[in-house]
N, C-alpha and C positions, 0 to 999 in steps of 0.2 A: 618586524616581523607577525603578520597573524597567522594565528594558527588555528584552523580549522578540523574538528573532531567529528569525527561520524562513531557515535557509539554500536555496540556489537550488536547486530540484528538477525543474523542468520548463522548455519551451521558451514564449516568450513569449507570451500571450495564453491560455494555457494553465492558467495559475495557479489553483488550489483554495484556498477560505479554509484558510487554517492551523486547521484546528479545535483539534488537541492545545495549540496555544497561547491560542486563544481561550477554550478551557477554563480554563485557568491566569488570563487575564485577568478572568473572569466572578468568579472566587472575589477576586481583586484587587479587584476595582471598589468603590468605596465605602470601601475599605481606604487600599489603596496607591495613588499615582498610577504610570500604567503609559502604555507606548507599545509600537508594534509596528515593527519594522525587517524588512523582507519582501525576503530577496535575490532574488526574484522579480521583483520591481519596481524596487527601488532598484541602482544600477547599480555603487555602493561601498559595498557596508552597512559595512564596516570605518572608512572615513571618517565614515559617519553616525553610528555608534554611537560614536568616539571624539568626535565632536561635541557628542550629547548628555552622554557620560559627563565630558567636562571643563566643563560647564557646571553640575553638579551640586555643591554647596557641598560635600560628604561623600561621596565616589565610593566610599570603603568602607565607606559604611554604606549603597549601593546593592547591586544586581544585574544581571549580564546572564544571562539564561535563554535556551538553544538548544534547540531538538528538534531531534534528528538521527537520519538512516536513512541507511545507507551507500550510497555513489554519490555523484551530484554534490553530497548535502547535504553530507556529511562532508569532500569533498574543499575546499566553501568554508568548512566552522565551522574547520577545521582554520587556514586561510590568515588567516580575519578575527579567530579568536582569538588568534593570533600577534601579529598587528597590534597588536590593541586590547589584550592584556598588554603590550609595548614601550611604548605609547603612554599608557595607564592602569594602572600596576601595580598600583593600589591597589584597583580593581574586581573584586569576587569574580564569578565564572563558573562556571555551573552547566549541565551536558547532561542533558538526559533524554531519553524514546523507547527503541524497542525494542531498538538497537543499544547505548547504553549501559548498558542492563540487562542484557546478556549479556556486554560487555567491560568492565564498571568497571574491573578491576585495569588494562587497559592504557589507557585514558582517562588515569586519575590517575596514570602515571607521567609526562604531560606536563606541563611547567610552567605551561601557559597553561589549564590546567582545574582549578579548586579541588573541585567535587563531583559527583556525580552521583547523580540520582534515578532508582531502580530500578523499575518498574512505574508503578502509577499515581501523578500528581504534585502533584494538587491541596493537599491538607491538608500534604503533605511542604514544600512552596513555601513556603505561609505560617507555620509553624513555623522555616525554615530564615531567614525574612526578619526573624522576632521575634530570632532568637539573634542575627543580624548585627547589628540594630541596637540589642537590649537586652542582650544577653548571654543565655547560659543555655548548656546542657549539648547539643553536636552528636549527644552518643550515645543521647539519648532520641527522635530524630525518627527515626520509622519509612520504609523504602524509602531511604534516605539513607547513600550511602558517601564519605566523606571520609577526609583525610590529618592523619594524628595525628604529624607529623614525617615519619620514613622510614616509617611504616607507612601503610598503607590499611584503614581500619576499614568493615566492612560491616554498617552497623544492621539488625535482622531488618526482615522484608515486615509491614508492617500491613495488616489485612482492606479489603479495597478498597472504597471508597465508591459505593453506587448512583447512577448518573447521576441517577435523578430526584431525588437529594438535593440534586445542584448547582445553582447558579444557570443562570439563561438567558445564551445568550451574547449577549455585547454588541455586537450586531451596529453599532448607532447609533456605536460607537468607532471604527469603521474605513469607509473609502470601500468600501461595497459592490460599487459600480461598477465595480470593479477586479478582482472575483470572480466575478460574473455572464457567461456565454461561450453564445453560438449552437452547439449538435451534436446528434446525434440523438434526444436526449430532449427538447429546444426551444427556442426562439429564448433562452431566457434561463435559464440552468441553472445552479444551484448547489448545493452541498454541505453536508451536513449526517452527523452519527453519532448514531442513536439506543441505542448499547449499549458495553458493556465487557466483553471478554473473549471467550473460546471455549472451550466444554466438552469440545474433543476435543484432542488430543497429536500431530499429526502430526510426525514426527521430523524434517521435511526442513522444516518453519514457524518463522520466525524469530519470531512474535509468542507462543509459547507460553510463555515465560517472561514474557510481560509479566503473564499472568492468572492461572497457574498451573491452569489449566480451569475456571476461574470464569468465569461470564456474569451480567452485572449488565443491565437492561435499562430505559428509559425506559418508562413506561405508553403505550398509544393516546392517552388523554388527552394526555398531554404531547405525543406524536408531533405527533399532529393539532394542539395550538396553536402549535408551533413550524413546523410547515408552512405553516398559512394566514397564520400571520407574514411568512413568506418570499414566500409568494403575494401579500398584500395591502400590504406596505410597500414590495416591493421587485418586484414585477410577475414575479415567479419564476414560470415553467410547466413548468421542468425539473427534478429533484431527484436526487443521486447520494448514494446510501447509505452512505458509507464504513464500516460497521461491522465488526467481523471476522468475524460471523456474524451475520446479520441476521434469519433466519428459524429460528431453533431454536425458538419458540413459535408453532404453528399457530394458537392462539386471538387472541393480540397480532398477527398480522399480518393475519386476518379483522377484526377488529377495526378496525386502523387503516385497512385499505382500505374499510370501509363508510365512516369518518369524513371520508375525503379524497376519495369519489368526485365529488364535485360540482365541484369544484376544477378539471376537464380539465388534470391536470399529469402529464407522461411522468415516469415513475422507473424507476430501476435501483439493484438491492442486490446483494449476496452471501450463496450460500446451498451448504449440501452438496447433493449428489447424494442422499443417501439419505435426508436428511431433507424435500426436496422431493418425495418421490414416495413420503413416507407422507401426504401432505397429501391432503384431501379433493376430488373434484370440486367441491363446493360453495364450497373457499378457493380455488380455482385460478380460479373465474368470478369472484369477488371482486379477484382480483387483478389479471385482466384489462380489468374494467370502472374499477377505479380507475386505470388508466394504466400500470400495469407494463409499461415494453417490452424490459428485457433484465435475465437474471440472470446474474450470472458464479458458475461452479461450478468449483472445482479437481477436474478430472477424472485428472490426472496422469499415466496410464499405460493404455496398451493391452494392459498384462498383469495379473492379480489376482496373481499371485505376486509382482510389483514392488508392487503396493498393500498387501500384507500386510506386506513388510519397512518400508514408510514409516509402517506404524503408523496406518492412517488410520481404524483405529477404526468403530461402528458398523456399518451392513452395506454398504458402499462396494465396488462391484464393477464391473468393465466393463459387466456386464448391465443394470444400473441406468442407467448414464448413456447407451449406446442407448435404451434408455425413457423415461427424460427428455427426450431429443432428440426424440423420438417426441410427445409429452406436449405440449409446449411448441409444438409446430407447430401442434398443434389448437386450443391459444390465442392463438396469433401473438404470443408472445413469443419473443424471440432469445435462444437459449442462447450463451452464453460461456463455452469450456472454456480453461484452461489446462493445461497438460501438462509436467511436469519431466522432460527427455530426456536420457539416457547416465548413467542411475545405474550403480553399481560392484555386481559384478563385471564384467559384461558389457556395457558401453555397446553394442557395435554392436549384438546382439540386442535390448536393451531399444528401441533407436531403430526398426529393422526393426518389431516388433512395434507400435509405437505410431503407425509410418507409417499401417500398413495399418488401425488402428482407428479412426483419425480420416478416411480414406476412407470407411470403414463410416458414422463419422457424419454426414459431409458426402451420401452418399448418404440418409439416412434425413430428414436437415433441412437443406439447402442453407443456409438462412441462418445456420446454427451457426459462430460466431466462434471461432477458433482461436488461442489464444496459446502460443507454444512458448519455454520457457526451457531452458537446460543445468543440470546438476543443480550445487548449490553447498551444501557442507555447511553445519551449522551448529550450535553446540558444545551438543548434547544427547547423553544417554548413548542409545544405540541401533544396529542394524546395520547403516545405511548412512554414519553417522558413523565408525564403529570401519573398516568398510570403507575408508572414503576416507583414515584415516590411515595404513592397512598401505600403500596404495599410494601414500604419499609427501605427503600432504596436510598442510598446518599452515598455522594461521591467522598474521597479521603480529604482531610483536611489539611493533609502536611505533604510534602515530599517523598519523605522517609514512609509513611504508610503506602503512597502510590509505586515505591519501588519495592514493597513487599512482595513474596511470594504469591501470596491470594490476590493480589490485584494485578499483579502480571501475569498471570493466568488469565484472569477477568478480560482484561485488556485486549487479549488476542481472542476473546469472545471463547473462552474455552474454561473457563473458571467455576467454582463451585460453591462459591457463598453468594449468588443470585438470589435475595428472598422467596422468588417463585419458582425456581428451579433447583431446588435442592431436592436429591434423592431420585424418585420415580423419573421424572422427565429426561433429567440429563443421562441417565443410564441408557433410557431406552434411544435416543438421539446415537449413544457412543454404539450400540449394540446393532442398530440397523445399519448404522456407518461400515462397520466390519463386515456385515453380511454382503450388502451392497456392493462393496469394492472387491469382495471376493468372486462375487457371482459376474459383474462387470471389471475386471481389472484397469487401471488407467491405461490409456490407447501411448500416455508420454512414457511408461518405463518402459525402455526401450531394452532391459534387462532378462525380461520375460520372456520366454520359451514359449513354444506351443504349447509344449508339452505342461508346460509351468500353468499355463493360462486355462489349459483345460480341465487341470488337475484342481485348481481352485473353484472353477465353475462347479466340478461334478461334487465337490463335497461340499458347495453352500446351494446345491440347487434345491434339496429339498425344505431347506430353510427359506429360501426365498418364494417357493411356490406356494408354501403355506403359510406366509408371513410369521413365520415363528422366529423370531430374531432374540428371545433371550438366551442369557448365560451361552454365547458360542464360543464355549473354552475350546472345542477343536479346532474353529478358525486362527482363533489365538497361537494354538501350539504350531499350526499350519505357516500363520506368516511369520514364524521364528526359522521356521525350514525354508522358505523361500524366498523370505524378507519382500514381498510385493509392496510397493510406492501407495501411499495414501496419496489421493491426488490433493493438492494444495493451489492458495490463489498463483495464477501465471501458469500453474500445471506443474510447475519445476521444484 
């Protein structure tokens, strides 16, 4: 029995299908028995994993495989794996995902993690299980990091496998009702991923190390088959495409849109501003007709100079972002732009420029969703990371420190302990966000009536008009009364 563990990542009722673990389950299907323990659904995942492991005749021939991202997932994964190791010391424990890919050395210092898979995990998982159960050289398993006595060994990375060569997700083996929710896209929204990787190398992006600028995608035929299956078997009418970059290929997008146009399905995906601006009007028409309701893009900054420092590549610019917001308004597709505020070396200037740019976007397209983060370094060579190091930033050296509340907040780009973001900058960001979200309530919050929206706009209009964002106490009180939703990544 292979135990797949998805640590806690979201609030109850919003849990998405754990796509990375379901992809692992797909290659296990028919080869090895497996079960999923989802920390979003199981109140005490450690107790459940221990129960399953103790029931195994030979726990040492099994495996606990966890997909871990920084933030809440990492915090729970540390405590759960500590408890599992204490209760079932013979059960091997594997971590994978973009955090383990970047920090495998730190992870393997812990005595409760035995292996790390860097980058794509499907083939490495099968080979590791074979080595555990039948014996064999760990050094032959591509993407694997492991302990050889007191030393950590990092095997070379293997060529990634195309998603078209991997089996379909075993939806029938989980309770899909747990992973279908009502939101802006539809009354029954599910999650899917149709590609692996991204061809760009933004130096603030934590997923770059996962794919090394490779992008491998499912064919439109495969995408249609998966989408129709979800619609027909589970009555799904909304779909969130959790690709790292869905829109890389315009012909693929156009054909997929043609194939699903009859499903009356609302959908969301992520793409780059410059890529989308190269799309033809004909393709935009197909996207609109297919039910595309929202696109998430990393606008990142209101400064072209900062975009260049971020190594955005392509033709990324503030001008293109404004043009995309205008273009999407014409097609009634909601733009969802994220911004990384407070980049070194001058976070106050970066913040002010970006605030003014966001105001321009909202003027062009009031429906634009704005997601704001504070800059958090990632361990990549580049200008921003080097600037951060010189200003006193350093990563934790143990998993326990990573799992602390301070680093959990920082990993979610909301932390208070970034050396150049203390006090003034951080509070300015929060205040601006509160005023902006009252003056322009998110379109995805279906609970807000016209009266509520009018009240929010009325109470915040003077602040927004005068650019007076400080101490918005009355808006804090109003939010407690109306409970208006803060836009979040993917809008839900």
